[in-house]
Structures are given as structure tokens and as C-alpha cells.
C-alpha positions as CSV (number, residue, x, y, z in Angstrom):
1,M,35.4,99.8,-31.6
2,G,32.9,98.3,-34.5
3,E,34.3,96.5,-37.6
4,S,34.4,99.4,-40.0
5,L,36.6,101.7,-37.3
6,T,38.7,98.7,-36.4
7,A,39.3,97.9,-40.3
8,L,40.2,101.9,-40.9
9,A,42.6,101.8,-37.8
10,I,44.7,98.8,-39.4
11,V,44.9,100.7,-42.4
12,A,46.7,103.3,-40.1
13,V,48.7,100.8,-38.9
14,G,50.0,99.7,-42.1
15,L,50.8,103.2,-43.0
16,Q,53.1,103.1,-40.0
17,L,54.4,99.7,-41.1
18,A,55.9,101.2,-44.1
19,L,58.4,103.3,-42.0
20,Q,59.8,100.7,-40.2
21,A,61.9,99.5,-43.4
22,P,63.2,103.2,-44.2
23,I,63.9,103.9,-40.7
24,N,66.2,100.7,-40.2
25,N,67.7,101.2,-43.5
26,R,68.8,104.9,-42.0
27,L,70.2,103.6,-38.8
28,G,71.9,100.9,-40.8
29,D,74.1,103.6,-42.4
30,R,75.5,104.4,-39.1
31,V,75.8,101.1,-37.4
32,G,75.2,98.6,-40.3
33,R,72.2,97.0,-41.5
34,L,72.2,93.9,-39.4
35,A,73.0,95.9,-36.2
36,A,70.3,98.2,-36.8
37,A,67.6,95.2,-36.9
38,L,68.8,94.1,-33.6
39,V,68.7,97.6,-32.1
40,S,64.9,97.7,-33.6
41,N,64.3,94.8,-32.1
42,T,65.8,95.5,-28.7
43,V,63.8,98.7,-28.8
44,G,60.6,96.9,-29.5
45,T,61.6,94.3,-26.6
46,S,62.1,96.9,-24.3
47,I,58.6,98.6,-24.8
48,L,57.0,95.2,-24.4
49,V,58.7,94.5,-21.2
50,V,56.9,97.5,-19.8
51,A,53.9,96.8,-21.2
52,F,54.2,93.3,-19.9
53,A,54.6,94.7,-16.6
54,V,51.7,96.6,-16.4
55,V,49.3,94.2,-17.7
56,L,50.9,91.9,-15.2
57,A,50.2,94.1,-12.5
58,T,47.0,94.7,-13.4
59,G,45.9,91.3,-14.1
60,N,44.7,91.7,-17.5
61,I,47.0,89.1,-19.2
62,G,44.6,87.5,-21.0
63,G,45.0,84.0,-22.8
64,T,43.9,80.4,-21.4
65,A,46.4,80.3,-19.3
66,G,48.6,83.7,-18.9
67,P,52.0,83.8,-18.2
68,S,51.9,80.1,-16.2
69,G,51.1,78.8,-19.7
70,L,54.8,79.8,-21.0
71,L,55.9,76.5,-19.9
72,E,53.0,74.6,-21.7
73,V,54.0,76.4,-25.2
74,P,55.2,74.3,-27.9
75,A,58.9,75.5,-28.9
76,W,57.6,75.7,-32.7
77,Q,55.2,78.1,-31.8
78,L,57.8,80.5,-31.0
79,V,59.1,80.6,-34.8
80,G,57.1,83.8,-35.5
81,G,59.5,85.4,-33.5
82,F,62.3,84.2,-35.6
83,I,60.3,84.8,-38.7
84,G,59.7,88.7,-37.7
85,A,63.4,89.2,-36.8
86,I,64.4,88.0,-40.4
87,W,61.8,90.4,-41.7
88,V,63.2,93.4,-40.1
89,A,66.7,92.6,-41.2
90,V,65.9,91.9,-44.9
91,S,63.5,94.8,-45.2
92,A,66.5,96.8,-43.7
93,I,69.1,95.4,-45.9
94,T,66.8,95.8,-49.1
95,V,64.8,98.8,-49.0
96,G,68.2,101.1,-50.1
97,R,68.5,99.1,-53.1
98,I,65.2,98.5,-54.4
99,G,62.9,100.9,-52.8
100,A,60.0,101.1,-50.1
101,G,57.1,100.2,-52.6
102,V,58.7,97.2,-54.2
103,V,59.9,95.5,-50.9
104,A,56.2,96.1,-49.8
105,S,54.8,94.4,-52.9
106,A,57.2,91.5,-53.0
107,A,56.8,90.7,-49.5
108,I,52.9,91.1,-49.5
109,T,52.7,88.9,-52.9
110,G,54.6,86.0,-50.7
111,Q,52.6,86.4,-47.8
112,L,49.4,86.2,-49.6
113,I,50.5,83.3,-51.8
114,C,51.4,81.3,-48.6
115,S,48.3,82.2,-46.9
116,L,46.3,80.5,-49.8
117,F,48.2,77.2,-48.8
118,V,47.6,77.8,-45.2
119,D,44.0,78.1,-45.6
120,Q,43.9,75.3,-48.4
121,F,45.6,72.6,-45.7
122,G,44.6,74.2,-42.3
123,W,48.0,74.6,-41.3
124,V,49.2,75.8,-37.9
125,G,45.5,75.6,-36.2
126,V,43.9,77.9,-39.1
127,E,40.8,76.7,-40.4
128,Q,40.8,74.9,-43.5
129,E,39.3,76.6,-46.3
130,P,40.0,75.2,-50.3
131,I,41.6,77.6,-52.9
132,T,39.3,78.8,-55.1
133,V,39.5,80.3,-58.8
134,L,39.2,83.9,-57.5
135,R,42.1,83.4,-55.2
136,L,44.2,82.0,-57.6
137,V,43.3,84.8,-60.2
138,G,44.1,87.1,-57.0
139,A,47.5,85.3,-56.6
140,A,48.3,85.9,-60.5
141,L,47.5,89.7,-60.1
142,L,49.7,89.9,-56.8
143,V,52.4,88.4,-58.9
144,T,51.4,90.8,-61.8
145,G,51.3,94.0,-59.9
146,T,54.7,93.3,-58.3
147,A,56.4,93.1,-61.3
148,L,55.0,96.1,-62.8
149,V,55.8,98.0,-59.4
150,A,59.6,96.8,-59.7
151,R,59.6,97.4,-63.5
152,S,58.7,101.0,-62.7
153,A,61.8,101.7,-61.0
154,P,64.4,102.9,-63.6
155,V,65.4,100.0,-65.7
156,T,69.3,99.9,-64.8
157,E,68.2,99.1,-61.2
158,F,67.3,95.5,-62.6
159,A,69.1,95.2,-65.6
160,G,72.8,96.4,-66.8
161,E,75.5,98.2,-65.3
162,G,77.5,94.7,-64.7
163,D,76.1,92.5,-62.0
164,R,74.0,95.3,-60.7
165,G,70.9,94.3,-62.2
166,G,71.4,90.6,-60.7
167,R,71.9,91.8,-57.4
168,H,68.5,93.9,-57.6
169,L,66.7,91.0,-58.7
170,G,68.4,88.8,-55.9
171,A,67.0,91.1,-53.5
172,L,63.7,90.9,-54.8
173,L,63.6,87.2,-54.7
174,V,65.0,87.2,-51.2
175,V,62.1,89.7,-50.1
176,F,59.6,87.5,-51.9
177,A,60.9,84.4,-50.0
178,T,60.8,86.3,-46.9
179,G,57.2,87.3,-47.5
180,L,56.2,83.6,-48.0
181,M,57.6,82.8,-44.4
182,M,55.2,85.7,-43.1
183,G,52.3,83.7,-44.2
184,I,52.9,81.3,-41.4
185,Q,54.1,84.1,-38.9
186,H,50.3,85.5,-38.2
187,P,48.9,81.9,-37.6
188,L,51.7,81.2,-35.3
189,N,51.4,84.5,-33.2
190,G,47.6,83.6,-33.0
191,L,48.2,80.3,-31.6
192,L,50.6,81.6,-28.9
193,S,48.3,84.4,-27.9
194,E,45.3,82.0,-27.5
195,T,47.3,80.5,-24.5
196,V,49.3,83.4,-23.1
197,G,47.6,86.6,-24.5
198,D,48.4,89.5,-26.9
199,V,51.1,91.1,-25.1
200,T,52.9,88.1,-23.7
201,S,53.0,86.8,-27.0
202,G,54.2,89.7,-28.7
203,L,57.0,89.7,-25.9
204,L,57.9,86.3,-26.8
205,N,58.2,86.8,-30.3
206,F,60.5,90.2,-29.8
207,V,62.7,88.2,-27.4
208,T,63.2,85.3,-29.5
209,G,63.8,87.4,-32.4
210,T,66.2,89.5,-30.8
211,S,68.0,86.6,-29.6
212,L,68.7,85.3,-33.2
213,L,69.7,88.8,-34.5
214,L,72.1,89.3,-31.3
215,V,73.9,85.9,-32.3
216,A,74.0,86.8,-36.1
217,V,75.6,90.2,-35.2
218,M,78.1,88.6,-32.9
219,A,79.1,85.8,-35.6
220,S,79.6,89.0,-38.2
221,G,81.9,90.2,-35.8
222,R,80.6,93.7,-36.0
223,T,79.6,94.3,-32.8
224,T,81.9,97.1,-32.1
225,R,79.8,99.2,-34.5
226,L,77.3,99.4,-32.0
227,V,79.1,102.2,-30.3
228,R,77.8,104.4,-33.1
229,L,74.4,104.6,-31.7
230,R,75.8,107.5,-29.4
231,G,74.5,110.7,-30.8
232,V,72.0,109.0,-33.2
233,E,68.8,111.1,-33.8
234,P,66.1,109.4,-31.8
235,R,63.8,109.4,-34.7
236,Y,65.9,106.6,-36.4
237,L,65.3,104.3,-33.0
238,L,61.3,104.1,-33.8
239,G,61.6,101.0,-35.9
240,G,61.0,98.9,-32.8
241,L,58.0,101.0,-31.9
242,V,56.6,100.6,-35.3
243,G,56.8,96.6,-35.0
244,V,55.4,96.5,-31.4
245,V,52.5,98.7,-32.7
246,T,52.1,96.6,-35.7
247,V,52.2,93.2,-33.7
248,I,49.6,93.9,-30.9
249,A,47.4,95.8,-33.1
250,S,46.9,92.9,-35.1
251,L,46.5,90.5,-32.2
252,A,43.9,92.8,-30.9
253,A,42.0,93.2,-34.4
254,V,41.8,90.0,-35.8
255,K,39.6,89.5,-32.7
256,V,37.2,91.8,-34.1
257,V,37.5,91.6,-38.0
258,G,38.8,88.1,-38.6
259,A,41.9,87.3,-40.4
260,T,41.0,88.0,-44.3
261,A,39.8,91.8,-43.2
262,L,42.8,92.0,-40.9
263,A,45.6,91.2,-44.2
264,A,43.6,93.4,-46.4
265,A,43.5,96.3,-44.3
266,L,47.1,96.1,-43.1
267,I,48.3,95.8,-46.8
268,T,46.3,98.2,-48.3
269,G,48.0,100.6,-45.7
270,Q,51.6,99.5,-46.1
271,L,51.2,99.7,-49.9
272,C,50.0,103.4,-50.2
273,G,52.7,104.2,-47.4
274,S,55.4,102.4,-49.1
275,V,54.9,104.2,-52.5
276,A,54.2,107.6,-50.7
277,L,57.9,107.4,-49.2
278,D,59.6,106.2,-52.5
279,R,57.7,109.3,-53.6
280,V,59.2,111.8,-51.7
281,G,62.3,110.1,-50.9
282,A,62.2,110.2,-47.2
283,F,64.6,108.7,-44.9
284,G,67.6,109.1,-47.7
285,L,65.7,106.7,-49.9
286,E,66.0,107.3,-53.8
287,R,63.1,109.3,-55.0
288,R,60.9,107.2,-57.4
289,P,58.1,108.7,-59.5
290,L,54.8,107.8,-59.5
291,T,54.6,106.5,-63.0
292,L,51.6,105.1,-65.0
293,R,53.3,101.7,-64.5
294,R,53.5,101.6,-60.9
295,V,50.0,103.1,-60.4
296,V,48.6,100.2,-62.7
297,G,50.7,97.8,-60.5
298,L,49.3,99.0,-57.3
299,L,45.9,98.9,-58.7
300,L,46.5,95.0,-59.7
301,L,48.0,94.6,-56.2
302,L,45.1,96.0,-54.4
303,L,42.7,93.8,-56.6
304,G,44.6,90.9,-56.1
305,T,44.6,91.4,-52.4
306,V,40.6,91.5,-52.5
307,L,40.5,88.4,-54.7
308,A,43.3,86.4,-52.6
309,V,41.6,87.1,-49.2
310,S,38.0,86.6,-50.5
């Protein structure tokens, strides 16, 4: 598959990624938000266990060391799985409050701003690339676009009605902070993949993330709510599959189109998908109209993305 078709395929991956937070949010209505994140990651882990068994049987593990390299992997390279788990939990908790479009915008802004520093200082094995004026302008546009998308929601969501506005602003800041951490996740996963291969890297990510979520759910004392999974519609268990597709597709595509094009394509799809979900109120989300302010905000986000990764 050529670079153009690969980039187009990643846009489609971004579109389906937009489904993850609303799906997990809906599952959270039944079992709790944190438990929903655990279930999502457990489903993803199960899928990757099967995939790992298949590639192991065929001998197509990949990586410089394959499965035997697991003992050589530094512990810090597994942090990407913890970041992924935190993102799944945070997005499931916040999407019902501030909407899929705002969650995507805030996370993307944090992710790309962090990526600027990763490139500038050559962190986690990334080739050093100085911050340019264009990238700084892109970062400014990202912040402005996020603000516009957030403010296009009903004003009572961010101001007024007691402390409700403060809670929504707090949710926005938590998503942004999670986005900052996500700027480290892809480089970490890339390093891990070079040693053990794409599928093994993805499996390790999900195993570590699921372990973190299991501890969190047990500490919260809400494990009993997991029995409510009985009778849940199968479509509300698809969040894990969405995560698997995103992780594996990203690891494979980055070798074809590079990290910059991968980020741009994935973000484009996620933004468009999130705003569309808000527009129709999919998976029980509150319907949020496509206002002029939101359209302008999205255009600034897309332009900021292009400049930030240029």
C-alpha cells in the first residue's frame, strides 16, 4: 500500500477511534466509568492474545529480538500502556460531560504540544527536530481552536449553575493533561515495537494498562458492579477492539508514512468523527449543534495540526 492510501486508511482509523470514548461512556452507565475502562482494555487484551498466538505460530513476530526480547525491554518502555489506560478511563469519564468533540480537541492539543518538546529535545529515541516559528503558530492555533470548540457548547456547561462550570473546566484540563502524556506514548510504543514487534508491543501495552485499571477498580471497591455486564449489548464491548485497531494500525503505518503524517491523518479522522457523533448525539451523548464557532474552531485545529507537525 502506497503512502497516500496508507494515510487515507489512518484517517479511517481516526474516525473509528472517535467511537471509543462514547462507547465506554455508555458502558459506564451500567458498570461504572472506571470498570468500563477495565472491560474495554480486557477485551483488547483478549484480542491481542489471539493475534499474538497466530503470529507466533507463523513465525512473523517481527522486531529485532522477537518474543525473546521481552526480558531485554527496559521497564520505562512499558509506560505507554499505562498512558493508554489512563486515556481510556479519562475519556470515558469526561465525554458525557463535555462532549466527544471537546474531549478530542483538548487531548489532541495536549498531545501535539508535548510532541513539539519531544522533537525539540529528542526524547525517547525520537530524532531531534528544533521547534520552528510555524510549529509555535500551530500550537497557538490548537489552543485557540480548542477554546472555540469548548465554548461552542451551551454556556451553562462551563459557567453558572453552581459549581457545574468549574467541574466542566476541570474535566477539560484533565483531558488536556492526559493529552500531554499521550505525546510520549507513540514514541515509547515505537521503541518497544523495534525490539519485540508490533503485535507483541501492542499486547504488552494492553496487559500493563489492564493491570493498572484492575488495581484501580479493586481499590475503588466497585468490582461487584462488573456482574452488571450480563445482558450488556455486544456493541458496548467494542471499545477494546477500537483501541487494538488504533494501536496496531499506528505501529504499522508509521513505518510507511512517518510519525508526522501518521499524527496528522489520525487527528483529522478523530476530530471529524467526534464532532459528527456530537452532532447526532450517538451512544446517548447530548446533541451539540454544529455552530459557526465550532466550525471555525475545527478549522483552526486542523490548520494548527498541519503547522504543528510540519
